[in-house]
N, C-alpha and C positions, 0 to 999 in steps of 0.2 A: 360210567357213561354208557348209555344205550347207543344203538347204531346211529351213525351220523348220516344225514341226507342233505339234499339241497336246501331244505327248509330249516335245518338245524338239528339239535340233539337234546336229549334230556340228561341232566347230570345225576349223579348218584343220590343227591339229596332232593331230587325232584324239581330242580329249577329248569326252566325251558330256555335254551340258548337258540337264538335265531339264525338267520341266513348270513352269508358272508357280507360284511360291511366294508372291509378293506382287504386288498390282496397285493402282496409283493410278488412280482413275477420276474424271476431270473435277474435279481438285482446284483450288479457289480459296481463297486465304488473304488476308485484309485486316487491316490495322492502321489503324483509323479510316478515313480516306478513301484510304489508300495501299494499292494492290493489289500484294502481294508475289508472288503466284502466281495466274495466270489460266487456269483451265480446262485444266489439264495432265493428260494420261493417259500412263502407260507401265507396263510390268511388269518384274519381276525374276524370272529363272528359277533353279531350283535348281542350284547348282554353278557358276554363272557369276560373272565379275567385271564388274560393271555400273558404268560411269562416268557421273557427272553433271557436265557442264562448262558453262562460259559465262563471259562477262566479269564483272568486279566489279559487284555489285548486281543480278545476273541472277535471284536468288532460290534459289540452290543450297542454301545452308545452311538457309534456311527450309523447303525441301523435305525435307532430312534431319531437321529438327526435327519435321516432320509425321510422318515415318515412325517416329521414335523417341518420339513422344508428348509432346514439349515444346510443340507447338502442335496445336490441333485446328482443322481448316479449317472455314470457314463454309459451303462448298459442296463436294460431291463425296464419294467413299467410298474407304476403304482396305480392301482385301481381303487377308486373310492365310490361307494354306493352305486356300483355297476357302470361307472364311467372311468375311462383312462384319464389320469390326472396329468396335465401338462406341467413342465417345470414351474415351480412356484416359490415365492418368498415366504418366510415364516408368517408374516402378517396375513398373507392370503390363505395359508393353511388354517390359521386361527379363525378366519372368517367362515371357513367350512365347518367349524364346530369341533376343532381338535385343539386341546390345551395340554400343557405339559408342566412338569417340575424338572429341576435340574440336579445333576449329581453334586455340583457345588452350589450352595444356596445363593439365589440371585434375588435378594430383597433390597429395599431401600432402608438402610440402618437408621437414618435420622428421622424417618417417618413413623407414625404410630402404626400399630397392627391394623386398625380400622382403615387408615389411608392406604396402606399397602394392599389390602384386600380390594379396596375400591378401584385400584388400578386395573384389576381384572375385569372390571365392568366397562372398559373403554369401548368394546364392540357394541354395547347397548346404549352408548351415549351419542345421540344424534343431533342435539340442539347446536345451533351455530354459535360462533364466538361472541357475537353481539348479544344473543339471548342469554348466554352464560354470564356475560359481564353484568348485564342488567339483573339477571337471576329472577325473572318473572315469567309467568305463563308456562310454556312448554319446558323451559330449562328448570324451573323450580319443581314442577311435577316429575320430571325425569330424575332429578337429584333425589327427591324423596323416595321414588320407586327403587332406585338403585341402592340407596342406603337401607331400605327395608330388606332387600334381597341379601345384602351383605350381613345384616344383623341376624338373619335366619341361618346363614352359614356359620357365623360366630357361635350361635347357640348350638348348632349341630355338632361342631367340633369342640365344644366345651372350652372355649377360650374367652368367655365373657370377662373374666377377671384381668385380662391383659389387653383389652380392646384399645385402651388409650396409651399403652406403654410403647415407647420407641423400640423398634425391633432390635436395634443394636444392644439393648440391655437384656435381651432374652437368652435363656440357655438354649443350647443347640437343638434339643428335642422339640421345644416349642417353636423355634424358627422353622423347622421342617413342617410342623402342623400349619403354621401361617402360610407357608408356600403352597401347601395343599389347598388351603382356603382360597388363596388368590386364583389358583387354577380352576377351582369349582365355581368361583364368581363369574367366570366366562360362560357358564352353563354348557359345558362341552358334551357332545355325544360320544366322543372318544377322549379318554384321559390317559396321557402318557406319563408314567412315573419312572424317573431315572434314579435308581437306588434309594427308594424312600426310607429304608431302614439304616442306611449307612451311618456309622458313628453313634448309634443309639444303644442304650442299655436294654436289658431284658424287659423292664416295665414299659419303657417307651416303645419298644417294638410291639409289645402286646397291644398297646393303645393304638398305634398306627395301623396294625393289622385289623383291628376292630373297625376303625374308621373306613378303611379301604373296602371291607366287606359291606359296611353300611351304605357307602356311596353306591356301590354296585347294586345292592338290594333295593334301597329306598328311592334312589334317583334313576335306576335302570341304566347307569352309565357303563359303557364298555370300557374296559381298562386293559392297557398293555403296560407291563412293568419289567424293569430290569432289577434284579436283586441277587446278591451273593449268598444270603442266608438261605441255605437249602431247606431248612425246617420251615421257614416262612413261605418259600416258593411252593413246597409240597402241600402246605395247609391251605394256601389261598387260591392256587391256580386251578383253572379248569383244564387248560392245555399248556404245554411247555414246548418251546422251540429252543434247541441247544446249538450254540455256535462254538467253533474252535478254529483259531487261525483264519478267521474270515469265512469259513465254510459251515454249512449246516450239517451236523452229525446226528441229530435226533429231533423228533417231533411227535408229540402224542400226549397222552394223559400223564400225570405225575407218576403213576405206577409203571407205565410203559417206559418212560424216560429213566426212571430209577433202575430198571433192570437192563437197560441198553448198555452193552459192553463197551461201545465206542465212547459213551458218556462217562462210564466208570473209568476208563483209561485216561480220558482227558483230565478228570478231576484228581486222579491219583498221580498224574504227571508221568504216565508211561511214555517212553521215548517214541518219537515219530520217525518213520523211515524217510 
């Protein structure tokens, strides 16, 4: 990585990363007397792959839930595209162009792959109930446009052969790919991935890693991900923020984080004072 400035930075492979698109400022999140996140600040820049890592219980998923509106912090501010974001519900955050996948797959098992992905297009469906019932004019054109968009995603993620298969019949790795497809169907500017490789074998991880890189490269989508596989994190990420016991203990390039003694201690299980 070359020197970072307000306008962005250039990666080692020559990709240009833009200015800050989201900033977490002094975020503190409590559940009763339990502090899940304590005074954490970091930013996400346009076009980058930003990893959030840490041992189990570090607060990573809680941070992703703050970004996506599932939790509203008691202290701190979330800034998005240069503006302070008020407390929001998840659907309001989705309307801002932020989509996500979940640590535990959240799909409709009885519906086909195609129909599951179509649910990601809800934000693009504007025809009224009457128009949809009659299915003429605007509603018909809208349905056709959304199906074309979904078919492109199906081709992109190489899941044409299962497009009509009920999701409940799919193996785990393909379900994770369908969930990624549904998130992409929303055409997000920021994509949040909560442990996209969890439970996958080596081949499935390689496929998912390739698709994540392609999403970032071909769509220009900014990605923030949580992942436990350090090999994946170091290969995919432009910058990494490290959490432990709800605190930030590291932030920088993969090489900088890899050599950070506090990070090494956290992953080796060194006793805390």
